BAROBA-772465 format. One record per residue (C-alpha): residue number from 1; x, y, z; residue in one letter. Coordinates in pm, 1 decimal, always signed. Layout:
R;resi;c1;c2;c3;resn
R;NUM;X;Y;Z;A
...
This chain:
R;resi;c1;c2;c3;resn
R;1;-9098.6;-4397.9;-9671.3;M
R;2;-9455.7;-4382.3;-9541.4;A
R;3;-9518.6;-4061.5;-9737.3;T
R;4;-9365.9;-4220.5;-10047.6;A
R;5;-9619.8;-4504.3;-10030.7;V
R;6;-9907.2;-4256.2;-10011.7;R
R;7;-9761.8;-4060.7;-10301.7;W
R;8;-9756.1;-4380.9;-10507.7;F
R;9;-10134.2;-4411.6;-10476.8;G
R;10;-10179.0;-4041.9;-10542.0;W
R;11;-9956.5;-4061.7;-10849.9;G
R;12;-10197.6;-4304.4;-11014.6;I
R;13;-10472.5;-4040.0;-11026.5;V
R;14;-10322.2;-3692.4;-10988.9;E
R;15;-10244.9;-3639.2;-11357.7;A
R;16;-10611.4;-3702.5;-11439.7;L
R;17;-10765.7;-3465.6;-11182.2;I
R;18;-10756.2;-3149.0;-11401.1;P
R;19;-10930.7;-3331.3;-11686.9;V
R;20;-11175.6;-3488.8;-11439.4;F
R;21;-11269.4;-3142.5;-11309.5;L
R;22;-11290.7;-2993.1;-11659.0;F
R;23;-11530.9;-3265.4;-11773.9;Q
R;24;-11766.1;-3151.0;-11497.4;V
R;25;-11731.8;-2774.1;-11548.7;S
R;26;-11654.1;-2729.5;-11923.0;N
R;27;-11477.6;-2393.3;-11869.6;T
R;28;-11129.1;-2306.4;-11748.6;Y
R;29;-11267.3;-2054.0;-11498.9;A
R;30;-11504.2;-2297.5;-11323.9;V
R;31;-11235.5;-2566.3;-11330.4;T
R;32;-11009.0;-2315.8;-11158.5;G
R;33;-11271.5;-2255.8;-10889.3;V
R;34;-11302.7;-2630.2;-10820.3;L
R;35;-10925.9;-2656.8;-10811.9;G
R;36;-10895.9;-2363.2;-10571.7;A
R;37;-11121.9;-2526.4;-10310.5;I
R;38;-10832.7;-2750.8;-10210.3;Y
R;39;-10597.1;-2453.3;-10171.0;S
R;40;-10853.9;-2244.9;-9982.3;F
R;41;-10917.7;-2514.0;-9718.7;V
R;42;-10546.4;-2589.4;-9701.0;F
R;43;-10481.1;-2220.9;-9633.5;L
R;44;-10742.6;-2207.5;-9356.8;L
R;45;-10600.0;-2517.5;-9187.7;A
R;46;-10232.8;-2417.2;-9208.8;L
R;47;-10213.0;-2178.5;-8910.0;P
R;48;-10365.5;-2442.6;-8684.5;C
R;49;-10126.2;-2710.2;-8812.8;A
R;50;-9829.3;-2475.2;-8787.0;G
R;51;-9892.4;-2372.8;-8426.0;M
R;52;-9958.1;-2734.5;-8329.6;L
R;53;-9627.2;-2835.9;-8489.6;A
R;54;-9441.6;-2620.7;-8235.4;D
R;55;-9626.2;-2787.6;-7945.2;R
R;56;-9723.0;-3146.3;-8025.5;V
R;57;-9537.8;-3432.5;-8188.2;S
R;58;-9495.1;-3415.1;-8564.9;A
R;59;-9598.4;-3782.3;-8564.6;R
R;60;-9941.7;-3679.2;-8435.6;T
R;61;-9991.3;-3431.1;-8719.4;L
R;62;-9888.5;-3688.7;-8978.0;L
R;63;-10139.5;-3939.9;-8839.7;I
R;64;-10422.2;-3681.7;-8845.3;I
R;65;-10350.0;-3607.3;-9209.4;G
R;66;-10325.1;-3965.6;-9329.3;I
R;67;-10652.4;-4065.8;-9161.1;L
R;68;-10839.3;-3829.4;-9395.4;I
R;69;-10697.8;-3954.3;-9725.4;Y
R;70;-10916.5;-4266.8;-9768.5;P
R;71;-11227.7;-4045.5;-9760.0;F
R;72;-11077.8;-3833.4;-10040.3;I
R;73;-11045.8;-4133.7;-10269.8;G
R;74;-11398.3;-4247.6;-10183.4;L
R;75;-11545.8;-3901.0;-10251.7;S
R;76;-11380.2;-3875.8;-10594.7;Y
R;77;-11501.9;-4223.3;-10690.3;T
R;78;-11860.2;-4153.3;-10582.2;L
R;79;-11849.6;-3819.1;-10767.7;A
R;80;-11753.6;-4000.6;-11087.4;G
R;81;-12028.1;-4259.6;-11041.8;L
R;82;-12307.6;-4017.4;-10948.9;T
R;83;-12204.9;-3696.1;-11124.4;G
R;84;-12261.8;-3494.8;-10803.4;F
R;85;-12042.2;-3183.7;-10804.6;V
R;86;-12091.1;-3157.9;-10427.9;S
R;87;-11882.5;-3474.1;-10384.0;L
R;88;-11598.6;-3314.9;-10581.7;I
R;89;-11619.1;-3014.2;-10350.7;V
R;90;-11597.5;-3248.7;-10050.1;I
R;91;-11299.6;-3432.7;-10200.1;A
R;92;-11113.2;-3108.3;-10271.0;R
R;93;-11186.9;-2971.5;-9923.3;A
R;94;-11075.7;-3291.4;-9748.1;L
R;95;-10760.5;-3294.2;-9958.8;N
R;96;-10672.7;-2942.9;-9840.7;G
R;97;-10731.0;-3032.1;-9475.2;L
R;98;-10531.7;-3355.3;-9493.7;A
R;99;-10234.1;-3206.9;-9671.2;Y
R;100;-10212.0;-2913.9;-9427.7;A
R;101;-10138.8;-3152.4;-9139.8;F
R;102;-9929.2;-3384.0;-9355.7;D
R;103;-9698.3;-3119.3;-9504.0;S
R;104;-9651.1;-2909.2;-9189.2;V
R;105;-9591.0;-3216.2;-8974.2;G
R;106;-9335.6;-3347.4;-9219.9;R
R;107;-9157.0;-3013.0;-9256.6;G
R;108;-9138.6;-2964.6;-8879.0;A
R;109;-9006.8;-3318.2;-8830.7;Y
R;110;-8724.9;-3266.8;-9082.8;F
R;111;-8629.7;-2925.1;-8947.6;R
R;112;-8625.0;-3046.5;-8587.0;N
R;113;-8401.9;-3343.3;-8670.1;H
R;114;-8165.2;-3196.9;-8933.8;S
R;115;-7854.8;-2980.0;-8947.5;N
R;116;-7915.2;-2633.6;-9099.3;N
R;117;-7601.2;-2665.9;-9310.7;K
R;118;-7748.3;-2954.5;-9508.1;I
R;119;-8118.6;-2868.9;-9481.2;I
R;120;-8166.6;-2825.7;-9857.1;S
R;121;-8003.2;-3164.2;-9915.4;M
R;122;-8237.6;-3326.9;-9659.7;V
R;123;-8544.6;-3189.1;-9831.5;F
R;124;-8389.8;-3276.4;-10164.8;G
R;125;-8339.8;-3638.0;-10059.7;Y
R;126;-8700.3;-3656.5;-9944.2;F
R;127;-8812.8;-3505.4;-10275.0;G
R;128;-8614.9;-3763.2;-10468.8;T
R;129;-8761.2;-4056.4;-10276.0;L
R;130;-9123.4;-3944.1;-10279.9;T
R;131;-9114.8;-3831.8;-10642.5;N
R;132;-8969.8;-4166.5;-10744.6;L
R;133;-9266.9;-4345.7;-10588.5;W
R;134;-9510.1;-4086.8;-10724.1;W
R;135;-9369.3;-4139.2;-11074.1;M
R;136;-9402.0;-4513.5;-11031.8;M
R;137;-9770.2;-4446.9;-10971.4;G
R;138;-9781.7;-4231.4;-11285.0;L
R;139;-9610.2;-4504.5;-11485.1;A
R;140;-9870.4;-4753.3;-11364.1;L
R;141;-10141.3;-4504.7;-11465.9;A
R;142;-10000.6;-4503.6;-11821.2;L
R;143;-10094.0;-4871.6;-11833.9;F
R;144;-10418.5;-4862.1;-11634.1;L
R;145;-10578.0;-4563.9;-11809.0;V
R;146;-10637.7;-4771.8;-12123.3;S
R;147;-10826.3;-5043.7;-11933.0;F
R;148;-10970.5;-4895.4;-11613.9;V
R;149;-11227.9;-4611.3;-11611.7;P
R;150;-11088.7;-4289.9;-11464.0;M
R;151;-11344.4;-4296.3;-11181.6;T
R;152;-11223.8;-4627.7;-11038.5;W
R;153;-10857.8;-4525.2;-11038.4;L
R;154;-10928.5;-4293.5;-10744.2;F
R;155;-10980.8;-4599.3;-10524.0;M
R;156;-10601.0;-4648.4;-10534.0;A
R;157;-10573.7;-4369.7;-10274.4;I
R;158;-10737.7;-4583.7;-10005.6;I
R;159;-10506.4;-4888.2;-9962.8;P
R;160;-10185.8;-4684.6;-9997.2;T
R;161;-10309.3;-4443.1;-9728.6;S
R;162;-10382.1;-4730.7;-9491.2;V
R;163;-10031.0;-4869.2;-9541.9;I
R;164;-9884.1;-4522.7;-9474.8;S
R;165;-10087.0;-4495.2;-9155.1;L
R;166;-9940.7;-4820.1;-9022.0;V
R;167;-9590.0;-4691.0;-9095.6;M
R;168;-9655.0;-4351.4;-8930.4;F
R;169;-9766.5;-4530.4;-8614.4;L
R;170;-9412.5;-4666.8;-8580.1;H
R;171;-9242.2;-4323.5;-8589.0;L
R;172;-9077.5;-4196.4;-8270.7;D
R;173;-9290.6;-3959.6;-8063.9;N
R;174;-9124.0;-3622.2;-8000.6;D
R;175;-9246.5;-3624.0;-7640.3;G
R;176;-9422.7;-3288.5;-7657.9;R
R;177;-9767.6;-3181.3;-7539.3;E
R;178;-10071.1;-3401.4;-7586.2;K
R;179;-10293.0;-3310.2;-7880.6;L
R;180;-10578.6;-3183.0;-7662.4;G
R;181;-10345.4;-2960.5;-7459.1;D
R;182;-10189.1;-2829.2;-7778.1;G
R;183;-10527.9;-2735.1;-7922.9;F
R;184;-10628.3;-2554.0;-7605.1;R
R;185;-10304.6;-2357.7;-7599.7;N
R;186;-10318.2;-2241.9;-7961.0;I
R;187;-10686.8;-2148.4;-7933.6;L
R;188;-10606.6;-1925.2;-7637.8;S
R;189;-10343.2;-1740.6;-7843.0;K
R;190;-10548.8;-1687.3;-8157.0;G
R;191;-10456.8;-1912.9;-8448.4;I
R;192;-10468.4;-1669.5;-8740.0;Y
R;193;-10335.5;-1373.4;-8542.5;R
R;194;-10025.2;-1576.0;-8462.0;S
R;195;-9959.3;-1651.7;-8829.1;M
R;196;-9982.5;-1284.8;-8927.1;F
R;197;-9747.8;-1194.1;-8642.1;K
R;198;-9503.2;-1452.6;-8772.2;E
R;199;-9498.9;-1306.7;-9124.1;T
R;200;-9446.5;-954.7;-8985.9;R
R;201;-9128.3;-1077.5;-8815.9;R
R;202;-8978.2;-1190.6;-9144.8;W
R;203;-8661.2;-1017.8;-9258.1;N
R;204;-8590.9;-923.6;-9619.2;G
R;205;-8446.2;-1262.3;-9711.5;Q
R;206;-8743.0;-1458.5;-9578.4;V
R;207;-8983.8;-1216.0;-9746.1;R
R;208;-8807.8;-1278.4;-10075.4;F
R;209;-8839.0;-1651.4;-10008.3;A
R;210;-9211.2;-1587.4;-9961.0;G
R;211;-9226.8;-1412.2;-10298.4;L
R;212;-9057.7;-1707.0;-10470.0;I
R;213;-9291.2;-1946.3;-10288.6;E
R;214;-9595.9;-1753.4;-10410.3;F
R;215;-9467.6;-1720.2;-10765.3;F
R;216;-9361.9;-2084.7;-10795.9;S
R;217;-9708.9;-2198.3;-10687.0;A
R;218;-9867.2;-1953.8;-10932.5;F
R;219;-9655.9;-2084.5;-11221.8;I
R;220;-9710.3;-2442.4;-11107.2;G
R;221;-10085.3;-2419.0;-11166.0;T
R;222;-10021.1;-2325.0;-11527.7;L
R;223;-9808.5;-2624.9;-11614.0;V
R;224;-9958.7;-2890.7;-11385.3;S
R;225;-10325.0;-2791.0;-11398.3;F
R;226;-10409.2;-2596.9;-11714.1;F
R;227;-10154.7;-2726.4;-11966.6;L
R;228;-10289.8;-3086.8;-11947.9;P
R;229;-10644.1;-2955.5;-12005.2;I
R;230;-10521.4;-2747.0;-12299.2;Y
R;231;-10358.0;-3053.6;-12454.5;A
R;232;-10671.7;-3260.8;-12389.3;Y
R;233;-10883.8;-3007.4;-12579.1;L
R;234;-10648.5;-3048.2;-12874.3;Q
R;235;-10766.7;-3409.8;-12890.1;N
R;236;-10462.7;-3558.3;-12719.9;E
R;237;-10532.1;-3891.0;-12547.1;S
R;238;-10540.6;-3943.6;-12170.5;L
R;239;-10220.9;-4142.7;-12217.9;L
R;240;-10047.4;-3831.4;-12350.3;K
R;241;-10196.3;-3619.1;-12072.2;I
R;242;-10041.9;-3850.1;-11813.5;V
R;243;-9719.4;-3827.2;-12015.8;G
R;244;-9704.1;-3449.4;-11963.4;I
R;245;-9737.3;-3494.4;-11588.0;T
R;246;-9478.1;-3771.8;-11587.2;L
R;247;-9225.0;-3547.7;-11763.2;I
R;248;-9313.5;-3259.6;-11532.1;L
R;249;-9245.9;-3475.6;-11225.5;A
R;250;-8924.8;-3640.0;-11348.5;S
R;251;-8688.1;-3364.9;-11218.3;P
R;252;-8808.2;-3452.8;-10869.3;G
R;253;-8584.5;-3759.2;-10892.3;L
R;254;-8286.9;-3522.6;-10883.5;L
R;255;-8398.1;-3350.5;-10564.3;G
R;256;-8098.9;-3476.8;-10365.8;N
R;257;-7857.6;-3345.5;-10632.0;Y
R;258;-8040.5;-3012.2;-10653.1;F
R;259;-8023.4;-2984.0;-10275.9;G
R;260;-7644.3;-3014.2;-10279.1;R
R;261;-7622.3;-2739.4;-10543.2;I
R;262;-7871.3;-2515.9;-10361.6;A
R;263;-7674.4;-2534.4;-10034.8;D
R;264;-7369.2;-2392.8;-10217.3;K
R;265;-7507.1;-2165.1;-10492.8;K
R;266;-7840.0;-2023.2;-10381.5;R
R;267;-7843.9;-1706.7;-10591.2;T
R;268;-7723.9;-1876.5;-10908.1;R
R;269;-7999.6;-2137.4;-10877.6;C
R;270;-8266.0;-1867.2;-10852.7;I
R;271;-8122.4;-1664.1;-11141.2;Y
R;272;-8092.1;-1959.4;-11380.2;V
R;273;-8437.4;-2079.6;-11280.9;G
R;274;-8615.6;-1750.2;-11344.3;L
R;275;-8437.3;-1689.1;-11675.6;V
R;276;-8527.6;-2040.1;-11792.5;S
R;277;-8893.0;-1987.1;-11699.5;L
R;278;-8902.7;-1659.5;-11890.5;F
R;279;-8757.0;-1821.3;-12203.0;G
R;280;-8988.7;-2123.3;-12211.5;V
R;281;-9299.0;-1907.4;-12152.8;L
R;282;-9204.9;-1684.7;-12447.0;L
R;283;-9163.8;-1993.9;-12664.4;L
R;284;-9501.8;-2133.7;-12556.3;L
R;285;-9667.8;-1802.4;-12648.1;S
R;286;-9577.6;-1846.0;-13015.9;V
R;287;-9562.5;-2225.5;-13073.4;V
R;288;-9851.0;-2470.2;-13025.7;K
R;289;-9752.1;-2838.0;-13045.0;M
R;290;-9751.8;-3138.3;-12812.6;Y
R;291;-9375.5;-3196.3;-12837.5;A
R;292;-9313.4;-2845.5;-12705.6;L
R;293;-9550.3;-2910.1;-12415.4;Y
R;294;-9329.9;-3202.5;-12313.8;L
R;295;-9015.7;-2986.6;-12337.3;V
R;296;-9187.1;-2709.4;-12140.5;A
R;297;-9297.7;-2958.0;-11874.6;A
R;298;-8939.6;-3083.5;-11837.1;L
R;299;-8786.2;-2734.7;-11814.0;V
R;300;-9052.1;-2594.0;-11583.2;M
R;301;-9054.1;-2905.1;-11365.2;G
R;302;-8675.2;-2877.4;-11326.3;T
R;303;-8691.5;-2507.1;-11244.9;V
R;304;-8977.3;-2540.7;-10994.6;L
R;305;-8801.6;-2827.9;-10815.0;E
R;306;-8477.5;-2630.5;-10795.7;L
R;307;-8652.7;-2313.1;-10676.9;L
R;308;-8849.1;-2505.6;-10415.3;S
R;309;-8543.2;-2669.6;-10262.2;I
R;310;-8336.4;-2349.8;-10277.7;T
R;311;-8619.3;-2152.5;-10123.4;N
R;312;-8658.6;-2401.9;-9838.2;T
R;313;-8292.9;-2355.8;-9751.4;G
R;314;-8315.9;-1975.0;-9758.7;I
R;315;-8624.4;-1967.2;-9536.3;A
R;316;-8472.1;-2209.9;-9285.7;T
R;317;-8132.3;-2037.2;-9264.7;I
R;318;-8280.7;-1694.0;-9196.5;F
R;319;-8534.3;-1814.7;-8936.2;T
R;320;-8479.7;-1902.8;-8569.5;K
R;321;-8507.3;-2272.8;-8483.6;R
R;322;-8797.6;-2222.8;-8241.3;G
R;323;-9013.8;-2083.6;-8521.5;H
R;324;-8982.1;-2372.3;-8767.8;Y
R;325;-9339.4;-2494.7;-8724.7;G
R;326;-9482.0;-2147.1;-8779.0;R
R;327;-9240.3;-2093.3;-9067.7;L
R;328;-9367.6;-2413.5;-9233.5;S
R;329;-9730.8;-2309.6;-9198.4;S
R;330;-9669.2;-1950.1;-9308.7;A
R;331;-9467.4;-2054.6;-9615.0;M
R;332;-9727.6;-2313.5;-9704.8;N
R;333;-9993.0;-2042.6;-9667.5;A
R;334;-9803.2;-1818.0;-9908.2;V
R;335;-9771.4;-2109.1;-10150.9;S
R;336;-10143.2;-2181.3;-10132.7;E
R;337;-10224.1;-1814.5;-10193.5;L
R;338;-10018.4;-1848.3;-10510.8;G
R;339;-10208.0;-2163.1;-10599.8;D
R;340;-10546.3;-1999.6;-10538.5;I
R;341;-10457.0;-1687.5;-10736.7;V
R;342;-10309.8;-1905.9;-11010.7;G
R;343;-10608.9;-2138.0;-11054.4;T
R;344;-10859.4;-1851.2;-11043.8;L
R;345;-10670.5;-1581.5;-11237.2;A
R;346;-10516.0;-1805.4;-11502.0;I
R;347;-10844.7;-1986.7;-11561.1;G
R;348;-11020.6;-1651.9;-11604.8;F
R;349;-10746.6;-1519.5;-11835.1;L
R;350;-10749.2;-1826.8;-12058.9;I
R;351;-11126.0;-1796.9;-12106.8;D
R;352;-11085.0;-1427.0;-12195.0;R
R;353;-10761.2;-1395.9;-12396.3;I
R;354;-10668.7;-1754.1;-12485.5;G
R;355;-10379.1;-1973.3;-12376.4;M
R;356;-10114.4;-1822.8;-12608.1;Q
R;357;-10157.1;-1465.0;-12482.0;D
R;358;-10178.4;-1599.2;-12127.7;N
R;359;-9827.5;-1742.9;-12165.4;F
R;360;-9705.6;-1397.4;-12269.2;L
R;361;-9864.6;-1227.7;-11967.0;V
R;362;-9702.9;-1474.8;-11726.1;I
R;363;-9366.2;-1430.5;-11900.5;A
R;364;-9392.3;-1058.2;-11819.4;A
R;365;-9463.6;-1141.6;-11453.0;L
R;366;-9157.3;-1367.8;-11448.2;T
R;367;-8944.7;-1081.6;-11572.8;L
R;368;-9073.9;-866.2;-11286.1;G
R;369;-8973.7;-1127.5;-11025.2;V
R;370;-8631.2;-1154.5;-11190.0;L
R;371;-8580.7;-779.0;-11148.1;I
R;372;-8671.6;-798.7;-10777.6;V
R;373;-8423.4;-1082.8;-10731.9;F
R;374;-8146.0;-892.2;-10907.3;W
R;375;-8186.3;-598.0;-10669.3;R
R;376;-8135.8;-806.1;-10353.6;M
R;377;-7927.8;-1101.0;-10468.0;R
R;378;-7628.8;-1008.4;-10249.7;G
R;379;-7814.5;-1042.3;-9918.9;S
R;380;-7922.8;-1399.3;-9998.7;L
R;381;-7563.1;-1526.3;-9983.1;D
R;382;-7506.1;-1409.2;-9626.1;S
R;383;-7548.8;-1640.9;-9325.7;E
R;384;-7730.5;-1471.4;-9033.5;N
R;385;-7979.5;-1723.4;-8910.8;A
């Protein structure tokens, strides 16, 4: 519930961030660079958060993350008031650092306190709850954006983060090492070396889960980051831009239902998801209209939610329980690599070949991932955790 409250504040502003960054940079490529700062810092912080998650209380990691969020809202607001790009860089970097501790701590907490047989359902339930609150924030933004300047909306991050902090302080402590001892131990083992060792231990199923994680993040940047900017440049209002994000997020309300399906039909979920992505990307490459963007956001949001929950189950089932913290950090690292490549490569491609041809290129990549899946689909239905 504490995370849901924070997501409510974040939901008020997140749909506007791509446009906010584009107004500063004026090109897709530079906007992609500003967007990638978050992912780059997140990636650097993940190994540290992951190793700590196997040693210290998940509650401690959650508190570290939430303490940073008020400074993110303040940095965005000051950037809007002063026009200083450096403040946007600071906001993006702090966001990456905060979310590394927040997401790894949360993932480790769920995995340590849940049954493997219903792990997808657990994550699905969490997705439903947090997305509901996030969408409530988006719905409020639909009203506020007509009356409140975009810059001041970022202040909503501060009070919701403080409320979340108070709630995190009441979580049970796992009774593990103290934070200082945990830091000393992971430093002695080599933070980044440990993460690379972890990925080398992955079997074929977990490596495929890593591929899906990377690809989903890559595709996600297209629909959540660049599509709103594309619509904005076609003279659509900020109200309609928020509408795209609202539709994109709506499948998150079905996370609990998707989790139940994913626990029973993993391969079918992946197959249907990839085929659906391929079809909608082909359609976007030939049709340019706002109504289609809404349909695409709904389809792609549904597919990405389903793939995410299914993928979480696959990675957990085929990994030993003692490695859950490192699994969380490594998978998040793979996801952020996809996000970095997506924001940089897609931004560059759009500037060079245009959005329509870019959709076609990504459709071809989707077909490639579908072929890889088809070759190993049988092994994903086995149970050898």
